[in-house]
N, C-alpha and C positions, 0 to 999 in steps of 0.2 A: 448384371452384365457378364457375360461368359467372360468379356475379355480383360476384365482386370485392370490393370495399372498399364495397359499398351496404349500407346498413342493412338489418338481418333484421326480419322480420315476426313477429310472435307472436299467437296467440289465447290467452285463459286457459282454465287446465286443464278448466273447467266449461262450456265453450263447446258449443253443441249440433250444429257441422259434425263437428268432430274430436276430441272427449274426451281429455283425457291425464290422466297423474298431474301434470304440472306445468305451466308454460307451453309450448303447442305452437309450434316455429318453422314458419312456413307459407313460408318465403322461396323455396324452391324449388317449391311444390308449383302446378299450373297449375287456375287456378281458373274452368272454361269458362262459370259462368252470371257472370263481370264482363267481358265480351267485351273492349275492347280495355283496358279498365281493368289487365289482369295483362299485356298484350303488350310493355310497354315496360318496362326495368330502367333506371334511374337513380339519379343522386346529385342532392342538393339544388342542388350549385352546375352541372351540368349542367343543370337546370331552370331556373335562373335565365338561364344562357347562352342558351338555347334562347328564353325569353321574351323578353330583352333582342334577341336577332338576330330575332325575328317584329318587333317594335313598334320599333324603329330605323331598319327600313329596309334592314338588313344580308342579310336573307333573302330577301325580297319586294320586288318594284318597287311604286313609289308607289300604283299603279292595283292589285294584289293585294293591299297595305295596306290600301289603303280597302275592296276589299270584306271583308278579312279584319274589319276594325272596323265594319262596316255592319249594326247590331246591332238585334234587333228587340224587343219588349217580351217580358220573360220572366214565367211563373207558376210559375218553379220556386224554390225558397226559398234557394237557394246565387246567385240571382244577379238583378239589374234588366234586365238585357238581354242576349241572345246574340247572338255573331257567329258567324264560320265557326271552332266549336271553341274558342271563347275567349268569356269571359263581363265581363260590367262590374257591377263591384259596391259598395255603399256600405254594406252590411252581410254579414256571414259569416251564413251561414245564416237571415237575416232576424232576426239578434240583435244583435250587439255592432255599432254604426255607426262607420263612418268620421268621424275629427274635421275631415279634409281632401280630402273628394271622392273620386270614384268612383275605383276600382284595375280592373286589367284581370287577368285570371289564370282561373285554376279552381281548382275544392277537389275535392278526391278522396278517398273513403271505400272502402277495398276489404278484404281479410280481409286483416287483420295489419297496415295500414297508415292512416294518415290524413295527409293533405297539403293545405297551401294555398298557393297561389303566387300572388303579387300583384306588379303594375306598374304604373309611372306609364302612360300612354299612349304616350310617347314612348318608351319602353325606357331612359331615364335611369337608372333602378332598380328594386329587385326585393327582395323578402322571399318566401322559401320556407322554411315551417316542415314539417317531417317528424316525426310521431310512429310508435313501434312499438306495434299493437297497436291496442283499438278498446276507447273506454269503454263500461263496461256501459251498458245502456238505461237505468238507472235514474240514472248519471251523467252521459248524455249531453250536458244541458242547461249542467249545469255546466262540462264541459270545453270547449261550445264557446262558454261567455261568457270562460271563462280563455284559450283560443287565439285567440279575437277580439281581446280585450283586448291581448295581447302582439303580435299581427298587426298591427292597427291602431297600436299603439304604436310599434314599429318602421317600419313604414312612414310615418306621419304625421310623428316626428319625421325621420328622414332626409329626408323630402321638404320639410319647412318650412326644414331645413337647409340645402338645396342651391337652394333659391330666392331665396335672400337673396342 
């Protein structure tokens, strides 16, 4: 497999896209309607390293990093402001709010996967949460609340610990 040790993505058997008799492994399926969302294969650790490199100045010059973070107000539910391919967030999907201020990163929903990637603005720490599958629409709010609670707990507790 081209995907090495990456997590596999699954759809429920009763999904409308690729129904099956059990969970449907969609790891190696090219989903054209997800554009760039399906174009990168990565691990949680790699996503955290990429965010750290982007935001710490390791990957970009100071000028490029400022341009990356020169965000505009967003009307998307997943972000407060949007920069060059990166979001500033104080709530995940407009639901669970941060207790320690904004984080930078991205939220991703793709066929078979859900991912939340948060970083401090200076790239000193990250939290990346990936889930196999996607919750049924009826359970989506409950899932987002639980994932948001976990993400902000990990992010803010780590943040508070490193700021002392």
